[in-house]
Structure formats: structure tokens, C-alpha cells
FITOR-559587 format. One record per residue (C-alpha): residue number from 1; residue in one letter; x, y, z. Coordinates in Angstrom, 2 decimals, decimal comma. Each point is the difference from the previous one (the first is absolute). Layout:
<sites>
<site resi="NUM" resn="A" px="X" py="Y" pz="Z"/>
...
</sites>
This chain:
<sites>
<site resi="1" resn="M" px="-1,79" py="-18,42" pz="24,17"/>
<site resi="2" resn="Y" px="-1,67" py="-1,35" pz="-3,11"/>
<site resi="3" resn="I" px="2,91" py="-2,07" pz="-1,32"/>
<site resi="4" resn="R" px="1,42" py="-3,04" pz="1,78"/>
<site resi="5" resn="S" px="2,96" py="-2,34" pz="-0,43"/>
<site resi="6" resn="G" px="-0,60" py="-2,52" pz="-2,77"/>
<site resi="7" resn="D" px="-2,31" py="2,27" pz="-2,04"/>
<site resi="8" resn="T" px="0,72" py="0,50" pz="-3,70"/>
<site resi="9" resn="V" px="0,35" py="3,68" pz="-0,88"/>
<site resi="10" resn="Q" px="0,73" py="2,14" pz="-3,06"/>
<site resi="11" resn="V" px="2,27" py="3,05" pz="0,08"/>
<site resi="12" resn="L" px="-1,81" py="3,19" pz="-1,11"/>
<site resi="13" resn="V" px="2,90" py="2,47" pz="-0,37"/>
<site resi="14" resn="G" px="3,77" py="0,14" pz="-0,47"/>
<site resi="15" resn="E" px="2,45" py="-1,98" pz="-2,10"/>
<site resi="16" resn="D" px="-1,71" py="-3,30" pz="0,94"/>
<site resi="17" resn="K" px="-3,46" py="1,27" pz="-1,07"/>
<site resi="18" resn="G" px="-2,27" py="-2,82" pz="-1,13"/>
<site resi="19" resn="K" px="2,10" py="-2,79" pz="1,54"/>
<site resi="20" resn="R" px="-1,63" py="-2,49" pz="2,36"/>
<site resi="21" resn="G" px="1,40" py="-1,80" pz="3,00"/>
<site resi="22" resn="Q" px="-0,80" py="-1,56" pz="3,33"/>
<site resi="23" resn="V" px="0,23" py="2,02" pz="3,21"/>
<site resi="24" resn="T" px="2,74" py="-1,42" pz="2,24"/>
<site resi="25" resn="S" px="-0,27" py="2,42" pz="2,94"/>
<site resi="26" resn="V" px="-2,21" py="2,84" pz="1,22"/>
<site resi="27" resn="D" px="1,14" py="2,87" pz="2,24"/>
<site resi="28" resn="R" px="-3,15" py="1,54" pz="1,51"/>
<site resi="29" resn="K" px="1,87" py="2,75" pz="1,84"/>
<site resi="30" resn="N" px="1,61" py="1,44" pz="-3,15"/>
<site resi="31" resn="S" px="-2,82" py="-1,07" pz="-2,38"/>
<site resi="32" resn="T" px="2,37" py="-1,92" pz="-2,26"/>
<site resi="33" resn="V" px="0,00" py="-3,43" pz="-1,64"/>
<site resi="34" resn="T" px="2,84" py="-2,09" pz="-1,41"/>
<site resi="35" resn="V" px="-0,91" py="-1,76" pz="-3,25"/>
<site resi="36" resn="Q" px="1,91" py="-2,97" pz="-1,38"/>
<site resi="37" resn="G" px="2,09" py="0,97" pz="-3,05"/>
<site resi="38" resn="I" px="-1,15" py="3,65" pz="0,02"/>
<site resi="39" resn="N" px="1,99" py="3,17" pz="0,86"/>
<site resi="40" resn="V" px="3,33" py="-1,85" pz="0,11"/>
<site resi="41" resn="A" px="3,12" py="1,92" pz="1,06"/>
<site resi="42" resn="R" px="3,63" py="-1,09" pz="0,01"/>
<site resi="43" resn="K" px="1,89" py="-0,05" pz="3,28"/>
<site resi="44" resn="H" px="3,79" py="-0,17" pz="-0,16"/>
<site resi="45" resn="I" px="1,54" py="-2,35" pz="2,57"/>
<site resi="46" resn="K" px="3,62" py="-0,05" pz="1,19"/>
<site resi="47" resn="R" px="1,90" py="-3,26" pz="0,10"/>
<site resi="48" resn="G" px="-0,47" py="-1,96" pz="3,23"/>
<site resi="49" resn="H" px="-3,65" py="0,98" pz="0,55"/>
<site resi="50" resn="P" px="-2,22" py="-2,86" pz="1,34"/>
<site resi="51" resn="Q" px="-2,51" py="0,41" pz="-2,88"/>
<site resi="52" resn="S" px="2,69" py="-0,24" pz="-2,66"/>
<site resi="53" resn="P" px="3,49" py="-1,14" pz="1,17"/>
<site resi="54" resn="Q" px="1,60" py="0,72" pz="-3,40"/>
<site resi="55" resn="G" px="-1,60" py="3,47" pz="-0,19"/>
<site resi="56" resn="G" px="-1,74" py="1,47" pz="-3,01"/>
<site resi="57" resn="R" px="-3,49" py="1,33" pz="-0,70"/>
<site resi="58" resn="L" px="-3,27" py="-1,26" pz="1,47"/>
<site resi="59" resn="D" px="-3,45" py="0,68" pz="-1,44"/>
<site resi="60" resn="I" px="-2,33" py="1,24" pz="2,74"/>
<site resi="61" resn="E" px="-3,74" py="0,66" pz="-0,26"/>
<site resi="62" resn="V" px="-0,68" py="3,49" pz="1,34"/>
<site resi="63" resn="P" px="-3,42" py="0,75" pz="1,58"/>
<site resi="64" resn="L" px="-2,64" py="1,92" pz="-2,01"/>
<site resi="65" resn="D" px="-2,67" py="2,31" pz="1,37"/>
<site resi="66" resn="V" px="-3,40" py="-1,71" pz="0,23"/>
<site resi="67" resn="S" px="-1,59" py="2,73" pz="-2,14"/>
<site resi="68" resn="K" px="2,19" py="-1,04" pz="-2,95"/>
<site resi="69" resn="V" px="-1,40" py="-3,54" pz="-0,24"/>
<site resi="70" resn="A" px="-3,47" py="-1,43" pz="-0,63"/>
<site resi="71" resn="L" px="-1,32" py="-3,41" pz="0,97"/>
<site resi="72" resn="I" px="-0,84" py="-2,38" pz="-2,86"/>
<site resi="73" resn="D" px="-3,63" py="-1,16" pz="-0,08"/>
<site resi="74" resn="P" px="0,13" py="-3,83" pz="0,01"/>
<site resi="75" resn="E" px="-3,12" py="-0,28" pz="-2,18"/>
<site resi="76" resn="L" px="0,65" py="2,67" pz="-2,66"/>
<site resi="77" resn="D" px="3,83" py="-0,07" pz="0,12"/>
<site resi="78" resn="K" px="0,07" py="3,84" pz="0,05"/>
<site resi="79" resn="P" px="1,05" py="2,56" pz="2,63"/>
<site resi="80" resn="T" px="-2,75" py="0,86" pz="2,45"/>
<site resi="81" resn="R" px="-0,69" py="1,94" pz="3,17"/>
<site resi="82" resn="V" px="-0,66" py="-1,87" pz="3,22"/>
<site resi="83" resn="G" px="-2,96" py="0,41" pz="2,33"/>
<site resi="84" resn="F" px="-1,10" py="-1,43" pz="3,33"/>
<site resi="85" resn="R" px="-3,45" py="-1,32" pz="0,88"/>
<site resi="86" resn="Y" px="-1,72" py="-1,87" pz="2,78"/>
<site resi="87" resn="L" px="-1,66" py="-3,33" pz="-0,73"/>
<site resi="88" resn="D" px="-3,29" py="-1,23" pz="1,48"/>
<site resi="89" resn="D" px="1,78" py="-1,91" pz="2,79"/>
<site resi="90" resn="G" px="1,91" py="3,15" pz="1,07"/>
<site resi="91" resn="S" px="3,40" py="-0,87" pz="-1,49"/>
<site resi="92" resn="K" px="1,92" py="2,62" pz="-1,97"/>
<site resi="93" resn="E" px="1,47" py="-0,71" pz="-3,45"/>
<site resi="94" resn="R" px="2,00" py="1,71" pz="-2,73"/>
<site resi="95" resn="Y" px="-1,54" py="0,08" pz="-3,47"/>
<site resi="96" resn="A" px="0,93" py="1,18" pz="-3,50"/>
<site resi="97" resn="K" px="-2,03" py="3,09" pz="-0,93"/>
<site resi="98" resn="K" px="-0,07" py="-0,84" pz="-3,75"/>
<site resi="99" resn="S" px="-1,41" py="-3,52" pz="0,21"/>
<site resi="100" resn="G" px="-1,29" py="-0,16" pz="3,59"/>
<site resi="101" resn="K" px="1,94" py="-3,23" pz="0,58"/>
<site resi="102" resn="S" px="1,19" py="-0,77" pz="3,54"/>
<site resi="103" resn="L" px="3,74" py="0,26" pz="0,71"/>
<site resi="104" resn="G" px="-0,16" py="-1,73" pz="3,38"/>
<site resi="105" resn="L" px="-1,10" py="0,65" pz="3,55"/>
<site resi="106" resn="V" px="1,59" py="2,78" pz="2,05"/>
<site resi="107" resn="S" px="-1,54" py="-0,68" pz="3,41"/>
<site resi="108" resn="P" px="-2,07" py="-2,76" pz="1,60"/>
<site resi="109" resn="P" px="-3,75" py="0,36" pz="0,58"/>
<site resi="110" resn="K" px="-1,16" py="2,57" pz="2,55"/>
<site resi="111" resn="A" px="-3,42" py="-0,29" pz="1,60"/>
<site resi="112" resn="S" px="-0,45" py="3,80" pz="-0,08"/>
<site resi="113" resn="R" px="0,41" py="0,08" pz="-3,82"/>
<site resi="114" resn="A" px="-2,15" py="-3,07" pz="-0,76"/>
<site resi="115" resn="K" px="-3,34" py="0,59" pz="-1,73"/>
<site resi="116" resn="K" px="-2,93" py="-0,65" pz="2,26"/>
<site resi="117" resn="S" px="-2,70" py="-2,23" pz="-1,45"/>
</sites>
């Protein structure tokens, strides 16, 4: 998956369109991400519940589909697509397609992917 925990993303569709937040969790199986402060729903709790002994309403962040968010390019501060590439030493990294800036390593160096000199 292109998006990881801790990434800053922007919502592309829905009532939260244009809002930005940090990814708190990623569910690879269902292709969903939970973003801090985005897609908030109210859950009503009965009195005596461990989360809220007095009862009431809790604000819960509901997961969004990955296709509805875009990663923010750290250099341009705009939404971008994400790509993968292999470096000369054989390690794999994520990069922002708009600026070409690295977003961090994905896997350690592999001898089979290293460029031969």
C-alpha cells in the first residue's frame, strides 16, 4: 500500500474534502486508512460503559477508503501520487511523483537489485 501510518494526507471527496490530517492506522486487508480529525462519527454510549462511565456521545474517527485520500508532497505541500523505485545499492524507496523527493525506504538493499559497476 502506498500510504503508511504517520503520513500527512488530504481528503479528495466527501464532506471533509480538502481537509488534511495525519494517518493514525492503515488496514491493508480492507484498503482503508484512519485519519486524525477526519470522517468523525458520533457513537452513543450507555451509562456504565468502560470508555465513558457517565454515558453520552463519543466522537470516533471512521476509516476512509485509500482511494479517497492523497499523500501530501513534503516539498511542494500539494497532493501527489506515490511511486516506488530501486536505488543504486538495491534498496527500494517510496517517492513523490510530482517532485521526485524520497518518502523513505521500503526495503533494505538486495544484491539482486543492486546496479553492477
